[in-house]
C-alpha positions in Angstrom: -1.4 11.7 -19.5 -1.3 13.5 -16.1 -4.9 14.7 -16.6 -6.0 11.2 -17.4 -4.4 9.7 -14.3 -5.8 12.4 -12.0 -9.3 12.2 -13.4 -9.5 8.4 -13.1 -8.3 8.4 -9.5 -10.7 11.2 -8.6 -13.6 9.5 -10.4 -12.9 6.3 -8.5 -12.6 8.1 -5.2 -15.6 10.4 -5.5 -18.0 8.8 -8.1 -18.4 12.3 -9.6 -19.6 12.1 -13.2 -17.5 15.0 -14.4 -14.2 13.2 -13.6 -15.4 10.2 -15.7 -16.2 12.3 -18.7 -12.8 14.1 -18.3 -11.1 10.8 -18.3 -12.8 9.7 -21.6 -12.0 12.9 -23.3 -8.4 12.8 -22.1 -8.0 9.2 -23.4 -9.4 10.2 -26.8 -7.2 13.2 -26.8 -4.1 11.1 -26.2 -4.8 9.1 -29.4 -4.9 12.4 -31.4 -1.8 13.8 -29.8 0.1 10.6 -30.4 -0.8 10.3 -34.1 2.9 10.3 -35.1 3.4 7.0 -33.1 0.6 5.2 -34.8 1.9 2.3 -36.9 0.4 -0.7 -38.8 -0.5 -2.5 -35.5 -2.2 0.5 -34.0 -4.1 1.2 -37.3 -5.3 -2.4 -37.3 -6.5 -2.2 -33.7 -8.3 1.1 -34.2 -10.0 -0.4 -37.3 -11.2 -3.3 -35.3 -12.5 -0.9 -32.6 -14.4 1.0 -35.2 -15.8 -2.1 -36.9 -17.0 -3.6 -33.6 -18.5 -0.2 -32.6 -20.4 0.0 -35.9 -21.7 -3.6 -35.5 -22.8 -2.9 -31.9 -24.6 0.3 -32.9 -26.2 -0.6 -36.3 -26.7 -4.3 -36.0 -27.3 -5.0 -32.3 -28.5 -1.4 -31.4 -26.6 -1.4 -28.2 -27.2 1.5 -25.8 -24.5 4.1 -25.0 -23.8 2.4 -21.7 -22.2 -0.5 -23.6 -19.8 1.8 -25.4 -19.1 3.7 -22.2 -18.1 0.4 -20.5 -15.6 -0.1 -23.3 -14.2 3.4 -22.9 -14.0 2.9 -19.2 -12.0 -0.3 -19.6 -9.7 1.3 -22.2 -9.0 4.4 -20.0 -8.5 2.3 -16.9 -5.8 0.2 -18.7 -4.1 3.4 -19.9 -4.0 4.8 -16.4 -2.8 1.5 -14.8 0.1 1.3 -17.3 1.0 5.0 -16.8 0.9 4.7 -13.0 3.1 1.6 -13.0 5.4 3.5 -15.5 6.0 6.0 -12.7 7.7 3.3 -10.7 9.6 2.0 -13.7 11.0 5.4 -14.5 12.2 5.9 -10.9 13.7 2.4 -10.9 15.8 3.2 -13.9 17.5 5.9 -11.9 18.1 3.7 -8.9 21.7 2.4 -8.3 20.3 -0.4 -6.2 18.2 -1.7 -9.0 21.1 -1.6 -11.4 23.3 -3.5 -8.9 20.5 -6.2 -8.6 20.3 -6.5 -12.3 24.1 -6.9 -12.8 24.2 -9.5 -10.0 21.4 -11.6 -11.6 23.1 -11.7 -15.0 26.6 -12.4 -13.7 25.7 -15.7 -11.9 27.7 -18.9 -12.6 26.1 -21.1 -15.4 24.7 -23.6 -12.9 22.7 -20.9 -11.1 22.0 -18.5 -14.0 18.6 -19.8 -15.2 17.1 -19.7 -11.7 18.7 -16.3 -11.0 17.3 -14.6 -14.2 13.9 -16.4 -14.0 13.4 -15.7 -10.3 14.8 -12.2 -10.4 12.6 -11.2 -13.3 9.6 -12.6 -11.5 10.3 -10.5 -8.4 11.6 -7.3 -10.0 8.8 -7.1 -12.5 6.4 -6.4 -9.6 7.9 -2.8 -9.6 9.5 -2.7 -13.0 6.7 -4.3 -15.1 7.9 -4.2 -18.8 10.8 -2.1 -17.7 12.6 -5.2 -16.4 13.0 -6.2 -20.1 14.8 -2.9 -21.0 17.0 -3.2 -17.9 18.1 -6.9 -18.1 18.3 -7.4 -21.9 21.3 -5.0 -22.4 23.0 -6.4 -19.2 22.7 -9.9 -20.6 24.2 -9.0 -23.9 27.1 -7.0 -22.3 27.7 -9.9 -19.9 28.1 -12.7 -22.5 30.3 -10.5 -24.7 32.8 -10.1 -21.8 32.5 -13.6 -20.5 33.4 -15.8 -23.4 35.9 -15.5 -26.2 34.0 -17.9 -28.4 31.3 -16.2 -30.5 29.2 -19.3 -30.8 29.2 -19.9 -27.1 28.5 -16.2 -26.4 25.4 -16.3 -28.6 24.3 -19.6 -26.9 24.6 -18.1 -23.5 22.7 -15.0 -24.6 19.9 -17.2 -25.9 19.6 -19.2 -22.7 19.5 -16.1 -20.5 17.0 -14.3 -22.8 14.8 -17.4 -22.7 14.9 -17.4 -18.9 14.1 -13.7 -18.9 11.1 -14.1 -21.2 9.8 -17.1 -19.3 10.3 -15.4 -15.9 8.4 -12.3 -17.0 5.6 -14.4 -18.6 4.9 -16.5 -15.6 5.2 -13.7 -13.1 1.7 -12.6 -14.2 0.1 -15.6 -12.5 1.0 -14.2 -9.0 2.3 -10.6 -9.3 0.0 -8.1 -7.5 0.9 -5.4 -10.1 0.3 -7.6 -13.2 -2.5 -6.5 -15.5 -4.4 -9.8 -15.4 -5.2 -9.8 -11.7 -6.1 -6.1 -11.7 -8.6 -6.6 -14.6 -10.1 -9.9 -13.5 -10.7 -8.7 -9.9 -12.6 -5.7 -11.3 -14.7 -7.9 -13.6 -15.3 -11.2 -11.6 -16.8 -11.3 -8.1 -15.6 -13.8 -5.6 -11.9 -14.0 -6.5 -9.6 -14.6 -3.5 -6.5 -12.6 -4.2 -4.6 -14.2 -1.4 -5.4 -17.7 -2.6 -4.7 -16.7 -6.2 -1.2 -15.4 -5.2 -0.5 -18.6 -3.3 -1.4 -20.9 -6.2 0.4 -18.6 -8.6 3.6 -18.7 -6.6 3.6 -22.5 -6.5 2.8 -22.6 -10.2 5.5 -20.1 -11.2 8.0 -22.1 -9.1 7.0 -25.4 -10.8 7.2 -23.9 -14.2 10.7 -22.5 -13.3 12.0 -26.0 -12.5 10.3 -27.4 -15.7 11.9 -24.7 -17.8 15.3 -25.3 -16.2 15.1 -29.0 -16.9 14.1 -28.3 -20.6 17.0 -25.9 -20.9 19.5 -28.4 -19.4 18.2 -31.1 -21.7 18.2 -29.0 -24.9 21.8 -27.8 -24.3 23.2 -30.9 -22.7 25.9 -31.3 -25.4 27.3 -27.8 -24.7 28.3 -28.3 -21.0 31.7 -27.2 -20.1 32.4 -25.7 -23.6 32.6 -22.1 -22.3 35.1 -20.6 -20.0 34.3 -18.2 -17.2 36.7 -15.3 -17.3 35.0 -13.0 -14.8 34.5 -13.7 -11.1 30.9 -13.7 -10.0 29.8 -10.5 -8.2 29.4 -10.5 -4.5 25.8 -10.5 -3.3 24.7 -6.8 -3.0 23.0 -7.1 0.4 22.2 -3.4 0.7 20.9 -3.1 -2.9 18.5 -6.1 -2.5 17.4 -4.8 1.0 16.6 -1.4 -0.5 14.6 -3.0 -3.4 12.7 -5.3 -1.0 12.0 -2.4 1.3 10.4 -0.4 -1.6 8.4 -3.5 -2.6 7.2 -4.0 0.9 6.3 -0.3 1.2 4.3 -0.5 -2.0 2.3 -3.6 -0.9 1.8 -2.2 2.6 0.6 1.2 1.4 -1.7 -0.6 -1.1 -3.4 -2.6 1.6 -3.6 0.4 4.0 -5.3 2.6 1.4 -7.6 -0.2 0.3 -8.7 -0.7 4.0 -9.1 3.0 4.8 -11.1 3.7 1.6 -13.2 0.6 1.7 -12.3 0.0 -2.0 -10.5 -2.9 -3.7 -6.7 -3.6 -3.6 -6.7 -2.3 -7.2 -7.6 1.2 -6.1 -5.0 1.1 -3.3 -2.4 0.1 -5.8 -3.3 3.0 -8.2 -3.1 5.6 -5.4 0.1 4.1 -4.0 2.2 4.3 -7.2 2.6 8.1 -7.3 3.2 8.2 -3.5 5.9 5.6 -3.7 7.5 7.4 -6.7 7.9 10.5 -4.7 9.1 8.7 -1.6 11.6 6.7 -3.7 13.0 9.9 -5.3 13.4 11.5 -1.8 15.2 8.4 -0.7 17.6 8.6 -3.6 18.5 12.2 -2.7 18.6 11.5 1.1 22.3 12.2 1.3 21.5 15.9 0.6 19.6 16.2 3.8 17.1 19.1 3.8 18.1 19.9 0.2 16.6 16.6 -1.1 13.2 18.0 -1.7 13.9 20.2 -4.7 16.0 17.6 -6.7 13.3 15.0 -6.0 10.5 17.3 -7.3 12.6 18.2 -10.4 13.1 14.5 -11.1 9.3 14.0 -10.6 8.6 16.7 -13.0 10.9 15.2 -15.6 9.3 11.8 -15.2 5.7 13.2 -15.5 6.3 15.5 -18.5 9.1 13.9 -20.4 9.8 10.3 -19.6 6.1 9.2 -19.3 5.6 9.8 -23.0 7.8 6.9 -23.9 4.9 4.6 -22.9 2.5 6.0 -25.4 2.6 3.3 -28.1 2.2 0.4 -25.6 -0.6 2.4 -23.9 -2.5 2.8 -27.1 -2.3 -0.9 -27.9 -3.5 -1.9 -24.4 -6.4 0.6 -24.5 -7.6 -0.6 -27.9 -7.3 -4.3 -26.8 -9.3 -3.5 -23.6 -12.0 -1.8 -25.6 -12.2 -4.7 -28.1 -12.4 -7.2 -25.3 -15.1 -5.4 -23.4 -17.2 -4.6 -26.4 -16.9 -8.2 -27.8 -18.1 -9.6 -24.6 -21.2 -7.3 -24.7 -22.1 -8.6 -28.2 -22.2 -12.2 -26.9 -25.7 -13.1 -25.6 -25.1 -14.1 -22.0 -28.1 -16.5 -21.9 -26.8 -18.4 -24.9 -23.3 -18.5 -23.5 -24.5 -19.8 -20.2 -26.6 -22.5 -21.9 -23.6 -23.5 -24.1 -21.4 -24.0 -21.0 -24.1 -26.1 -19.4 -24.4 -28.2 -22.6 -20.7 -28.9 -23.0 -19.7 -32.1 -21.1 -16.7 -30.5 -19.6 -15.2 -31.3 -16.2 -13.9 -28.4 -14.2 -10.3 -29.0 -15.0 -11.2 -29.3 -18.7 -12.9 -26.0 -18.6 -9.8 -24.4 -17.0 -7.6 -26.0 -19.6 -9.9 -24.5 -22.3 -9.7 -21.0 -20.8 -5.9 -21.2 -20.7 -5.4 -22.7 -24.2 -7.8 -20.5 -26.2 -5.7 -17.4 -25.4 -2.8 -18.7 -27.4 -4.2 -18.9 -31.0 -6.1 -15.6 -30.5 -2.9 -13.8 -29.6 -1.8 -14.4 -33.2 -4.5 -11.9 -34.3 -1.9 -9.2 -33.3 -3.9 -8.1 -30.3 -2.6 -8.0 -26.8 -3.6 -10.9 -24.6 -5.3 -8.3 -22.5 -8.1 -8.5 -25.0 -8.9 -12.1 -24.2 -8.5 -11.4 -20.4 -11.0 -8.6 -20.6 -13.3 -10.7 -22.9 -13.4 -13.7 -20.6 -13.5 -11.6 -17.5 -16.5 -9.7 -18.8 -18.3 -12.9 -19.9 -17.7 -14.9 -16.8 -18.5 -11.9 -14.6 -21.9 -11.5 -16.3 -22.9 -15.1 -15.7 -25.5 -15.7 -13.0 -23.3 -18.6 -11.7 -19.7 -19.5 -12.6 -19.1 -23.1 -13.8 -15.9 -23.2 -11.8 -14.4 -21.5 -8.7 -13.7 -17.8 -9.6 -10.2 -18.0 -8.2 -9.4 -21.0 -10.4 -10.9 -19.3 -13.4 -8.7 -16.2 -12.9 -5.6 -18.4 -12.5 -6.4 -20.2 -15.7 -6.8 -17.0 -17.6 -3.5 -15.6 -16.3 -1.9 -18.9 -17.2 -3.2 -18.6 -20.7 -1.7 -15.1 -20.8 1.7 -16.5 -19.8 1.5 -19.2 -22.4 0.7 -16.6 -25.1 3.8 -14.6 -24.2 6.1 -17.5 -24.9 4.3 -18.5 -28.1 3.0 -15.4 -29.8 5.4 -13.1 -31.8 2.9 -10.3 -31.3 3.2 -10.2 -27.5 4.4 -6.8 -26.2 7.3 -8.3 -24.2 8.5 -10.2 -27.3 8.4 -7.1 -29.5 10.4 -5.2 -26.9 13.0 -7.9 -26.6 13.2 -8.1 -30.4 13.9 -4.4 -30.7 16.5 -4.5 -28.0 18.6 -7.5 -29.2 17.8 -7.7 -32.9 16.3 -11.2 -32.7 13.2 -12.0 -34.8 10.0 -12.3 -32.7 9.2 -15.7 -34.2 12.6 -16.9 -33.2 12.2 -15.8 -29.6 8.9 -17.6 -29.3 8.3 -20.6 -31.6 12.0 -21.1 -32.4 13.2 -21.1 -28.8 10.1 -21.8 -26.6 7.8 -24.1 -28.5 8.8 -27.2 -26.6 8.7 -25.4 -23.3 5.2 -24.0 -24.0 3.9 -27.5 -24.8 5.4 -28.9 -21.6 4.0 -25.9 -19.6 0.5 -26.5 -21.0 0.8 -30.3 -20.2 1.9 -29.4 -16.7 -1.0 -27.0 -16.3 -3.4 -29.8 -17.3 -2.1 -32.0 -14.5 -2.1 -29.1 -12.0 -5.7 -28.2 -12.9 -6.7 -31.8 -12.5 -5.2 -32.0 -9.0 -6.6 -28.6 -8.0 -10.2 -29.6 -8.9 -9.9 -33.2 -7.6 -10.4 -34.5 -11.1 -13.9 -33.1 -11.3 
């Protein structure tokens, strides 16, 4: 994993072919080394990869460059996940992060939905999927201590887990470290990251209010039936300041590296992750003065050579989905696809709605939504002219990703929550979030109509 991360960063910085080849062999070697972790889902994804490769070679006679593009996409996704995992692993050792998590899950009932949804949105920038493993146990522990009624305890747990899932899902429409923006910016030219973030923040806030209203209506008959037996925690000013400082440092360093290298924000983010990891570890050991360096380096070594391996299974699923998405797009004739779009009597807002909606049923094929993000990103990026504004198209694809996370039992975040709390994936999605997802898509339709001026 360390070799893969290093080779991808060096390949991007120097354009030396040797580093690219090293990355491909490292990625393939990881699948071999992780064979014990391969389960039914991974076997299924690898069979799809093999089947598509066979079709591309024997039926369409595609050149090696097509397969190399798929390998490049797969290895890039692996590295991006691993580099973000460095931040996640440091965050799990941070007392400030633990205090923030406890504060969010110990809010009074009237503020709890907003606290969990908004806190998940913000903390997932550094934590990514790790926010699920941090907050889910805190939620369960909190409701057990808070209510003497088992029924009410389970009800409160459900409402907080729902807010957690929705907050993580809709954080992808604006978060600078979410996979969707990173992929689409690499594949589609002309995307304004600043405008995308602005639209995404407004959209995430609107969906938050919509979800809160749906939650209040669904559980309107249960108001006042639980008793609060613990006082709310005082606001941990220092902990939140430390977290926001790290977040600002990450974003600032990302922009600085991007500007100095003349590369994209994506490259700046990739380089920033290991730097921030080391600085964060040094900060956690700052009370030791000059003796902080050795403990920080030992923790860094433990993260790189022990803790990082816990991400192997998710890494393989993302890599396979990225390869499938890129190769599938290469098999679609661009001229035919372009003519098909021109023939369809779709207004701009209808095209955006279609982009968002189509990701939901495809996610039931047990592939990560990343596959469709890569697929549409590759297709739209290859078109001579996009039918809609590139930033709007990117926002629609990330919105479709968010919808798939609250409706598909195969989404990675849903599977993680299922393992942590024992709930069935179908219960977490269709059982608890079907109405919310329908309302969210309806709201998206109205928002896209307004954004495009009804055109």
